[in-house]
Each structure stands twice: as C-alpha cells, then as structure tokens.
TIVEXGU-576312 format. One line per field, with one value per residue (C-alpha): residue in one letter; x, y, z; residue number from 1. Coordinates in steps of 0.02 Angstrom, whole numbers, plus 50000, padded with zeros to 5 digits. Example, Ala and Ser with C-alpha at 12.3 -4.5 7.8 and 13.67 -1.06 7.14 Angstrom:
2
residu <- (A|S)
x <- (50615|50684)
y <- (49775|49947)
z <- (50390|50357)
num <- (1|2)
END
This chain:
608
residu <- (M|A|Q|T|P|L|L|Q|L|T|D|I|A|L|T|F|G|G|D|P|V|F|A|D|L|S|L|T|V|Q|P|G|D|R|V|A|L|V|G|R|N|G|S|G|K|S|T|L|M|K|V|M|A|G|L|V|E|A|D|T|G|A|V|T|V|P|T|G|T|S|V|G|Y|M|E|Q|D|P|D|L|T|G|F|D|T|L|G|D|F|A|T|S|A|L|A|P|S|E|L|Y|R|V|E|R|A|S|E|G|L|K|F|D|P|A|R|P|V|S|T|A|S|G|G|E|R|R|R|A|A|L|A|K|L|M|A|E|A|P|D|L|M|L|L|D|E|P|T|N|H|L|D|I|E|A|I|G|W|L|E|D|E|L|K|A|T|R|A|G|F|V|L|I|S|H|D|R|R|F|L|T|E|L|T|R|A|T|L|W|I|D|R|G|A|V|R|R|L|E|K|G|F|A|A|F|E|D|W|R|D|K|I|W|E|E|E|D|I|Q|R|H|K|L|D|R|K|I|K|S|E|A|K|W|A|V|E|G|I|S|A|R|R|T|R|N|Q|G|R|V|R|A|L|K|A|L|R|A|E|R|A|S|Q|I|T|R|Q|G|A|A|A|M|A|L|A|D|G|P|K|S|G|R|K|V|I|E|A|V|G|V|G|H|A|F|G|D|K|T|I|I|R|D|F|S|L|K|V|M|R|G|D|R|I|A|F|V|G|P|N|G|V|G|K|T|T|L|I|R|I|L|M|G|E|I|E|P|D|Q|G|T|V|S|L|G|T|N|L|V|P|A|L|F|D|Q|S|R|A|Q|L|D|P|D|M|S|L|W|E|S|L|T|G|D|K|E|M|R|V|S|G|K|A|D|Q|V|L|V|R|G|Q|P|K|H|V|V|G|Y|L|K|E|F|L|F|D|E|R|Q|A|R|A|P|V|R|S|L|S|G|G|E|K|A|R|L|L|L|A|K|I|M|A|R|E|S|N|L|L|V|L|D|E|P|T|N|D|L|D|V|E|T|L|D|L|L|Q|D|I|L|G|E|Y|D|G|T|V|M|L|I|S|H|D|R|D|F|L|D|R|M|A|T|T|T|I|A|M|E|G|D|G|R|A|T|V|Y|A|G|G|W|S|D|Y|Q|A|Q|R|Q|A|N|G|A|A|R|R|A|P|S|T|S|E|T|G|R|D|K|T|S|A|P|K|A|K|P|K|P|A|Q|K|G|L|S|F|T|E|K|H|R|L|E|A|L|P|A|E|I|E|R|L|E|A|E|I|G|K|L|E|G|L|L|A|D|P|D|L|F|T|R|E|P|V|K|F|R|K|A|T|E|A|L|T|A|R|Q|E|A|L|S|A|A|E|E|E|W|L|T|L|E|E|K|A|E|A|G)
x <- (50811|50621|50536|50400|50229|50135|49965|49918|49744|49732|49572|49432|49259|49137|48951|48819|48647|48635|48765|48957|49040|49196|49247|49435|49497|49695|49811|49963|50024|50210|50316|50310|50157|50047|49886|49715|49585|49439|49260|49086|48994|48913|49047|49130|49290|49261|49198|49358|49472|49386|49442|49615|49603|49531|49351|49264|49283|49289|49176|49343|49519|49651|49720|49893|50007|50175|50225|50292|50206|50073|49908|49811|49641|49547|49360|49223|49118|49259|49191|49254|49141|49248|49331|49325|49402|49454|49644|49612|49563|49678|49826|49763|49904|50039|50193|50198|50358|50237|50106|50179|50128|49944|49975|50065|49934|49798|49871|49881|49697|49639|49530|49548|49608|49519|49361|49217|49180|49011|48998|49107|49040|49057|49203|49289|49275|49349|49483|49543|49542|49652|49766|49762|49820|49949|50029|50045|50144|50081|50177|50026|49906|49722|49626|49456|49401|49530|49487|49298|49274|49440|49469|49605|49723|49715|49716|49876|49948|49887|49952|50123|50122|50073|50211|50340|50302|50398|50245|50143|49949|49786|49684|49488|49455|49335|49474|49556|49703|49725|49745|49837|49970|49999|49975|50086|49961|49787|49665|49496|49352|49219|49071|49154|49321|49492|49610|49778|49865|50063|50031|49940|49772|49827|49827|49678|49527|49618|49651|49458|49402|49531|49452|49274|49288|49370|49224|49115|49189|49214|49009|48970|49066|48991|48807|48839|48899|48739|48625|48720|48716|48524|48489|48561|48485|48309|48319|48445|48330|48521|48535|48430|48541|48672|48836|48766|48717|48886|48846|48671|48763|48889|48766|48675|48853|48881|48691|48761|48903|48827|48709|48830|48916|48885|48809|48904|48813|48770|48783|48648|48519|48554|48478|48435|48295|48319|48191|48113|48259|48300|48347|48522|48584|48563|48631|48712|48816|48893|48976|48922|48988|48923|48996|48933|48994|49183|49203|49207|49129|49140|49198|49167|49127|49048|49000|48893|48839|48762|48660|48762|48911|48996|49055|49154|49188|49329|49438|49454|49306|49226|49277|49109|49083|48907|48866|48897|48802|48651|48683|48686|48533|48438|48416|48540|48529|48691|48751|48809|48781|48643|48614|48474|48419|48353|48202|48131|48246|48207|48340|48381|48499|48628|48663|48814|48739|48602|48479|48342|48348|48241|48362|48192|48115|48127|48180|48007|47931|48084|48048|47826|47827|47918|47760|47852|47868|47692|47572|47381|47298|47458|47547|47667|47727|47812|47825|47988|48037|47825|47797|47726|47853|47847|47963|48042|48073|48146|48253|48313|48390|48487|48550|48454|48375|48183|48245|48324|48146|48081|48249|48276|48382|48519|48560|48647|48814|48876|48891|48710|48625|48718|48631|48469|48479|48526|48368|48276|48347|48353|48172|48118|48161|48285|48392|48510|48594|48684|48796|48888|49005|48925|49059|49085|49084|49022|49121|49212|49099|48945|49067|49091|48922|48892|49007|48945|48773|48825|48912|48757|48648|48586|48563|48689|48785|48874|48967|49059|49197|49369|49392|49543|49487|49326|49343|49448|49350|49180|49226|49232|49245|49336|49299|49435|49384|49537|49489|49461|49328|49433|49352|49454|49381|49480|49466|49435|49459|49585|49734|49710|49667|49833|49920|49864|49883|50072|50082|50029|50135|50291|50244|50219|50401|50489|50638|50628|50748|50871|50894|50933|51091|51000|50987|50808|50793|50853|50746|50574|50403|50323|50170|50018|49932|49760|49612|49503|49351|49249|49220|49152|49265|49160|49158|49351|49334|49215|49334|49480|49388|49295|49442|49463|49276|49274|49416|49325|49173|49275|49371|49185|49121|49268|49262|49049|49080|49200|49079|48942|49058|49034|48908|48832|48797|48632|48569|48694|48639|48505|48491|48674|48655|48501|48602|48751|48655|48557|48738|48818|48675|48689|48870|48874|48738|48845|48989|48896|48849|49018|49101|48970|48970|49185|49161|49042|49158|49315|49237|49170|49367|49420|49291|49344)
y <- (49762|49764|49908|50019|49986|50117|50069|49957|49900|49781|49698|49810|49778|49888|49870|49989|49937|49762|49612|49660|49732|49693|49583|49547|49624|49650|49687|49788|49892|49893|50036|49995|49886|49888|49814|49765|49783|49664|49603|49602|49772|49806|49686|49853|49907|50089|50078|49980|50105|50247|50167|50159|50339|50376|50457|50317|50240|50067|50026|49920|49900|50016|50105|50151|50266|50296|50481|50563|50454|50532|50458|50511|50448|50494|50451|50417|50584|50708|50862|51030|51144|51315|51324|51419|51329|51145|51199|51283|51119|51010|51147|51188|51091|51121|51254|51360|51290|51116|51187|51127|50956|50985|51075|50901|50791|50901|50857|50693|50658|50791|50912|51101|51174|51357|51259|51331|51204|51249|51208|51046|50870|50733|50659|50821|50837|50650|50681|50856|50750|50619|50752|50825|50666|50624|50809|50783|50625|50534|50389|50287|50322|50249|50255|50223|50158|50305|50252|50296|50431|50408|50381|50240|50370|50461|50276|50228|50398|50352|50177|50232|50360|50224|50092|50238|50274|50236|50262|50121|50087|50020|50004|49988|49949|49850|49875|49699|49766|49902|49798|49660|49772|49863|49744|49633|49587|49560|49614|49509|49556|49418|49399|49507|49425|49498|49386|49425|49336|49408|49388|49518|49521|49425|49262|49319|49226|49049|49096|49131|48978|48873|48935|48922|48753|48700|48782|48673|48521|48562|48613|48451|48352|48441|48421|48244|48221|48307|48203|48055|48104|48191|47997|47906|48017|48007|47796|47749|47715|47716|47911|47935|47851|47962|47896|47946|48131|48211|48138|48232|48396|48369|48370|48534|48596|48540|48620|48774|48786|48743|48894|49017|48998|49156|49087|49172|49273|49223|49298|49406|49319|49409|49352|49427|49399|49397|49505|49454|49423|49577|49579|49539|49713|49810|49992|50049|50219|50296|50462|50515|50702|50797|50937|51045|51215|51231|51062|50921|50729|50638|50658|50534|50386|50231|50092|49918|49842|49654|49556|49476|49597|49676|49858|49953|50130|50197|50357|50507|50592|50699|50655|50617|50418|50435|50570|50448|50304|50409|50460|50275|50251|50385|50496|50626|50682|50699|50854|50739|50568|50435|50321|50165|50060|49862|49802|49741|49826|49829|49898|49932|50079|50071|50247|50324|50446|50338|50455|50317|50320|50440|50484|50518|50358|50215|50058|49974|50126|50117|49965|49983|50157|50095|50092|49935|49842|49910|49734|49792|49786|49726|49872|49745|49651|49681|49621|49513|49452|49437|49354|49434|49426|49496|49657|49608|49443|49505|49639|49504|49423|49571|49556|49682|49632|49680|49816|49890|49899|50052|50138|50290|50270|50406|50302|50178|50144|50170|49976|49958|50090|49993|49826|49921|49998|49821|49754|49866|49829|49643|49643|49663|49592|49673|49630|49782|49832|50016|49991|50169|50129|49981|49909|50077|50017|49839|49702|49566|49437|49537|49589|49410|49355|49524|49455|49282|49355|49455|49308|49205|49351|49325|49533|49643|49746|49912|49971|50117|50066|50105|49938|49865|49694|49717|49754|49625|49495|49567|49678|49580|49754|49930|50094|50216|50391|50496|50666|50802|50692|50535|50366|50201|50035|49892|49716|49636|49703|49844|49730|49683|49874|49932|49801|49843|50034|50003|49894|50033|50163|50042|50033|50232|50239|50107|50176|50239|50166|50301|50283|50100|50149|50130|50275|50338|50399|50234|50123|50092|50146|49987|49965|50003|49848|49827|49848|49732|49755|49615|49679|49837|49918|49854|49678|49685|49712|49563|49459|49499|49472|49313|49204|49263|49252|49066|49038|49111|49008|48866|48871|48914|48746|48655|48736|48683|48513|48486|48557|48427|48287|48263|48128|48201|48375|48351|48279|48391|48571|48533|48721|48725|48586|48639|48825|48753|48630|48780|48883|48749|48748|48928|48937|48784|48887|49040|48957|48864|49047|49127|48986|49018|49194|49172|49057|49173|49339|49239|49175|49367|49431|49291|49341|49517)
z <- (49176|49175|49098|49185|49116|49022|49081|49227|49267|49419|49478|49399|49416|49328|49309|49227|49333|49267|49203|49268|49106|49186|49322|49420|49244|49255|49115|49059|48924|48888|48805|48621|48637|48477|48537|48438|48566|48476|48523|48473|48452|48638|48723|48796|48699|48709|48890|48934|48824|48938|49097|49023|48994|49156|49094|49156|49348|49383|49524|49594|49556|49517|49359|49367|49254|49307|49343|49188|49064|48938|48887|48724|48688|48529|48561|48439|48473|48530|48625|48534|48635|48675|48524|48368|48239|48215|48207|48371|48450|48376|48427|48609|48707|48581|48615|48463|48400|48382|48278|48107|48185|48161|47986|47930|47998|47922|47754|47783|47873|47750|47859|47844|48027|47961|47959|48102|48219|48194|48013|48037|47992|48128|48004|48004|48192|48226|48102|48205|48345|48277|48211|48398|48465|48321|48343|48533|48520|48686|48754|48734|48613|48634|48467|48465|48270|48200|48015|48021|47915|47826|47649|47592|47575|47735|47815|47714|47796|47975|47945|47907|48033|48175|48096|48127|48289|48450|48565|48642|48558|48590|48431|48406|48241|48106|47980|47950|47832|47964|48116|48031|47979|48128|48293|48372|48526|48545|48687|48649|48751|48781|48904|49027|49020|48947|48856|48784|48638|48617|48411|48300|48247|48109|48233|48313|48219|48232|48420|48440|48358|48442|48622|48589|48505|48677|48757|48679|48705|48897|48902|48806|48917|49068|49009|48981|49166|49238|49119|49188|49374|49346|49301|49441|49551|49483|49462|49609|49757|49849|49823|49963|50092|50197|50106|49952|49980|49934|49760|49749|49816|49682|49543|49622|49609|49426|49389|49459|49376|49185|49245|49298|49113|49006|48836|48680|48592|48432|48261|48213|48097|47943|47772|47605|47520|47317|47237|47067|46935|46849|46664|46625|46591|46741|46711|46556|46557|46391|46385|46532|46608|46760|46865|46998|46967|46925|47010|46872|46976|46802|46614|46466|46579|46514|46608|46581|46740|46705|46836|46975|46958|47122|47079|47197|47194|47267|47287|47407|47519|47429|47236|47194|47214|47295|47162|47017|47091|47113|46919|46863|46972|46890|47033|46956|46768|46693|46617|46444|46406|46440|46578|46543|46673|46653|46667|46839|46942|47144|47224|47415|47488|47652|47653|47740|47851|47909|47840|47830|48037|48143|48296|48379|48339|48456|48371|48389|48286|48166|48098|48119|48042|47876|47768|47675|47820|47913|47927|47924|48091|48190|48298|48353|48198|48054|47868|47847|47670|47645|47822|47974|48121|48290|48314|48463|48374|48228|48321|48428|48273|48231|48413|48525|48667|48726|48819|48681|48559|48643|48663|48536|48397|48452|48602|48490|48460|48272|48255|48333|48209|48059|48115|48130|47961|47886|47981|47883|47714|47740|47783|47594|47432|47311|47165|47153|47325|47335|47497|47543|47678|47739|47840|47959|48161|48124|48214|48134|48162|48087|47929|47896|47904|47777|47664|47668|47643|47500|47427|47410|47351|47167|47128|47084|47207|47194|47351|47414|47538|47628|47703|47582|47642|47632|47441|47401|47473|47384|47214|47048|46972|47042|46985|47045|47040|47054|47038|46886|46820|46795|46823|46783|46775|46839|46841|47041|47203|47283|47267|47090|47063|47141|47057|46888|46916|46968|46808|46698|46794|46750|46584|46556|46631|46527|46446|46257|46123|46144|46310|46301|46184|46003|45887|45918|45724|45633|45742|45653|45724|45813|45729|45849|45913|45829|45914|45982|45866|45944|46111|46193|46319|46470|46385|46373|46564|46597|46507|46603|46777|46741|46754|46933|46960|46904|47016|47179|47132|47112|47276|47366|47290|47360|47538|47525|47464|47626|47742|47658|47662|47853|47861|48026|47974|47923|48098|48205|48117|47996|47962|47919|47805|47705|47690|47624|47514|47439|47435|47335|47220|47180|47170|47037|46934|46948|46888|46742|46693|46712|46617|46468|46476|46454|46314|46229|46242|46193|46037|46000|46035|45928|45797|45800)
num <- (1|2|3|4|5|6|7|8|9|10|11|12|13|14|15|16|17|18|19|20|21|22|23|24|25|26|27|28|29|30|31|32|33|34|35|36|37|38|39|40|41|42|43|44|45|46|47|48|49|50|51|52|53|54|55|56|57|58|59|60|61|62|63|64|65|66|67|68|69|70|71|72|73|74|75|76|77|78|79|80|81|82|83|84|85|86|87|88|89|90|91|92|93|94|95|96|97|98|99|100|101|102|103|104|105|106|107|108|109|110|111|112|113|114|115|116|117|118|119|120|121|122|123|124|125|126|127|128|129|130|131|132|133|134|135|136|137|138|139|140|141|142|143|144|145|146|147|148|149|150|151|152|153|154|155|156|157|158|159|160|161|162|163|164|165|166|167|168|169|170|171|172|173|174|175|176|177|178|179|180|181|182|183|184|185|186|187|188|189|190|191|192|193|194|195|196|197|198|199|200|201|202|203|204|205|206|207|208|209|210|211|212|213|214|215|216|217|218|219|220|221|222|223|224|225|226|227|228|229|230|231|232|233|234|235|236|237|238|239|240|241|242|243|244|245|246|247|248|249|250|251|252|253|254|255|256|257|258|259|260|261|262|263|264|265|266|267|268|269|270|271|272|273|274|275|276|277|278|279|280|281|282|283|284|285|286|287|288|289|290|291|292|293|294|295|296|297|298|299|300|301|302|303|304|305|306|307|308|309|310|311|312|313|314|315|316|317|318|319|320|321|322|323|324|325|326|327|328|329|330|331|332|333|334|335|336|337|338|339|340|341|342|343|344|345|346|347|348|349|350|351|352|353|354|355|356|357|358|359|360|361|362|363|364|365|366|367|368|369|370|371|372|373|374|375|376|377|378|379|380|381|382|383|384|385|386|387|388|389|390|391|392|393|394|395|396|397|398|399|400|401|402|403|404|405|406|407|408|409|410|411|412|413|414|415|416|417|418|419|420|421|422|423|424|425|426|427|428|429|430|431|432|433|434|435|436|437|438|439|440|441|442|443|444|445|446|447|448|449|450|451|452|453|454|455|456|457|458|459|460|461|462|463|464|465|466|467|468|469|470|471|472|473|474|475|476|477|478|479|480|481|482|483|484|485|486|487|488|489|490|491|492|493|494|495|496|497|498|499|500|501|502|503|504|505|506|507|508|509|510|511|512|513|514|515|516|517|518|519|520|521|522|523|524|525|526|527|528|529|530|531|532|533|534|535|536|537|538|539|540|541|542|543|544|545|546|547|548|549|550|551|552|553|554|555|556|557|558|559|560|561|562|563|564|565|566|567|568|569|570|571|572|573|574|575|576|577|578|579|580|581|582|583|584|585|586|587|588|589|590|591|592|593|594|595|596|597|598|599|600|601|602|603|604|605|606|607|608)
END
C-alpha cells in the first residue's frame, strides 16, 4: 500500500517582480525521506523551503499537507519577539512533561536556555530555534543551514540525532560531510527548475556535471543547426519561394528556442594576488600563555609557522581560537612567552562577524569607500590587484548584478555578504591570509573555487573552520584547542587529527604488564626512548606532515598534466590552458621545495 506523502507541491509558480523563481514546480516528500536541497546562492533554496513551510504563498499551484501531519521549520533568522529567554522560546510549544527535551538539546547544541533574548547573539538565537524544532519532533523537519554557528562537537551531536530520527527532513547546508552522512535523496534547484535524484548528496556532483555536459552538447548541436540554416537562408535564393517558407519559419523557431534557454550562472571570477614574498619564517611563538580573568585561553604553547603553511585551528565555540590567532598576529600581547613575526608580511583578514562590512552602506560604497581600493579622482572605479576596474564590473565577477550595486549591504544574504567580503580581500595583495569561518553560507560551487584558489596561493594561510571536509582539503597542520589552555599540534587535516588522537588514546589505554598476566614487579622497566635531539618540536611535526603534502602535490600535478594533455585545450579554452600551465609550474616548484625540506629535516633528525 502506497504511503501518504508528508508534503506535496503541485504546479507551483512564484515570481518576485522579475524572472520567475519557480515555474511548474511539483515535488513530493515521503515519510522517512532524508533530502538535501542544493543550488547556487540566490537560486531560491530558502524561498522554496518557506513555500514548503507555508510562510511564502506561491502565485499559483497548491501546497498539500495531510491532516494530522506536523511540519516544523528552522529558519536562518528566527523571530523571538515576545519571549524573555531563549528557553521560553524553545519550550513555547511543549507540554510540561516534554520540557526535558529542550534541556537535552541545549546541552548538545551548547546554548543557555536562561540567556535573555535581549542579550543573545545571532548564533545563540539560531541554536535555540534548532533546539525548539528538535524538541518538538515534527513529522517533517525543514532545516535551513542548521550547522551555521555550530562548532564541530555540536554538528556531530546534530548529525547523530538526525541519523536516529524517524521523521522525514529536508536539509539546506553548505557542509559537504554533513550532507553526505545524512541524505538519501537530492533536490537540485537550477535556473527555476527543480530536479530530484534518488541518491544522497554524495552522488550529486557527478550527476550535476553529467547534466551540464549533456546540456552543453545539445546547445552546441542547436547552435550548429541555427548556423547552418541561417547560412542557407542568406545564400539560398530559393528560400524566398513559397515552398521553402516553412524552413524559414523553422529557423525562427530554432532561434526562439535558443533565446529562451537560460544560461547557467558561471562561477565567481575570484582570484588572489600574491603579495611580495614573506620571509621563510612567518610566525614563531615560544611558551605563550594567556588568560581572560579566571579563564585560561592558552598555556605553554609553542609554534613555528613557515611560509606556505596551511594552519587550521579547531575546537568548541568560545575556547579561544580567534584570540589565539590574534596573539599570533601580534594584535594581543600574551601574558607569558613571546611571539615574533617574520619579515615583509602583508596580511589580509576574513572575519567571522563580517565587521568589515557596514550594513548601511551600498555595495558600491563598500568597495569605493575602502581606502586601499580607492582610485584617486575616479568615483566609479576601484583598484583591483594594482589595476583600476569599474566597480560594477568587479561586482559582476563575484556574481552580483547591476541592480544590487546600489542596494544596502544589509539586504544581502549570508552567502552574498561572504562573497562581498571576499571581493574586498581579493582586490589587494597579501602573503598571509587569516580566514575566520570563511565557509559559512557559501554554496558548494563557490567553496570549490575558494579551495582551488587557496591551493594555488603562494602565501601562508591560517584558518578557523567547523567544516570537516574543508579542513581535510586545506590544512597541512591542525591545532586542536580542547579547553583549559590545552592546544595540541597535529599533522594534516581534520581526519588526520581524529586518527592521531584516537591512536594516542589507544596507546594510553594499553594494558599494563600485570594486566597481561606477567609479574609487574619482576618485569624490567622499559628504557625510555631517546629524545630526538636534532629537531625542534615544530620541526618534528613538519617532518611528519611533509610526506602527505608531497603526496598531495604529486596528485595535483598528475591531474594538471592530464588536463594539459588535451591537444585542443589551448585553442578551445586559452584562459584555462594558461591558468593550468601556471598552476602546474607552481605545483612543481612547491614539490621541489617540499622534497628539499624533507631531506634537510631527515638529515637533521638522523644527525640528532
């Protein structure tokens, strides 16, 4: 017997005063569905979810929710008007016997139910809204970017809860790992159309690329046919005869079909300009300690950051990751220890709070009002990597249209604000990037591009992120801040850190000699392993990290060489050919440097 759907949309059409957001949209969500809702920033994901939740009324069509089916919606900006505390809001729809559910969720999501709404941050409000939804346990959960403002531990808690639930859910998220772990079907919004794949997000990108490839083939065939028919119409005198007028009409229909096709939005034209080369040593911290009142942020911490390193800082919200980076950047004087900065540093900062963006300024003013981007005597131009460029043209490179140029920053979505901040950062030269939660709100395609750009960046990167996939792709070293001032350096990204931490835990839990049946008193004491005198603490970790880095560079070189092996690439896509050639040269140079560094450290270790 067929199941009754939890939600059904039939022939939905919606227009906000311009091109249609959706047209002839029909979809069904079944009991137990675990659906990823994906698409570019601005494609209408949140709008579609609001239509599902009944908060936005479509121009035409029907939204059907069966009687007795409960639908819960967690929005990005929850309205807590009328509530004194976060707990009051989160428990507002629960019976007294169910209040424990919010207490349990508050522990997992890390927010204080007693926090007054008037003093709660945006992240705390979102966590309260998520706790409210999870505690109410509706038949269908609509989750719009639930992982934003959650640390990795809270993301893990939410992931486990959603894996265990019997409810159906539709999920919008930029977090690849989260989507891959949880979803079994994918809804893809692309140019007003919604396609469904009966597989989870893990299969989405291959499916999307195949559809785009088929589109390009069909468009190419259509263009060739139009060109052939147009040539016939111009050159063939017989085209004017009555019996050939049908062919002329067919040509007009072909042109109309081509004109009606909606062009795919390209990727943002993001690029980073390398500044002057910094010294080989970028930052060195020795015995650093710092506290705020009774709270110890860091104690006895030492680190050497070398040019080209990708250092990730991970840990729970509030543990002090941003503070430690500010100490390492020389912005905060530590209570103990020393921090020395290398020579010729040109830093650039992507801050989590987007404080560099004035919400009351227009996008135009945000760029032209930046003194580092201002072009003297030119009110409509900005300085981009040393070259003047029209402000609207530069905004278009980051996927903003001309109408948005005069709109206030406050009108932008989270992803659009992130792109605007990236536009400001990428206009200037740098050799040290500090990225505090750069992945929040960015769509998958923009994240891919950002990863590629950072991979080609010759400077040094320090980043804070809760996106496990992003950390695995980017980090060569991970610094885990675990509270109580403890910070441990691990080689590699998130998965490497987890594996090493687990291995260390297993080693600590290994049974003693008496536990294995041997006489503990008679067993000779194991001689301590001699210290490796030749290498410093940081050098040891660097030596451990280099093989993985060399392997990554070799793999990237292999991919680039495969791309450049296409004999038609230069004529077909000269820009792509040039960038691939430059990237190959850069990777080969980086590989030589990494191999040389490994040999140097290995020799030093042996000598020690």
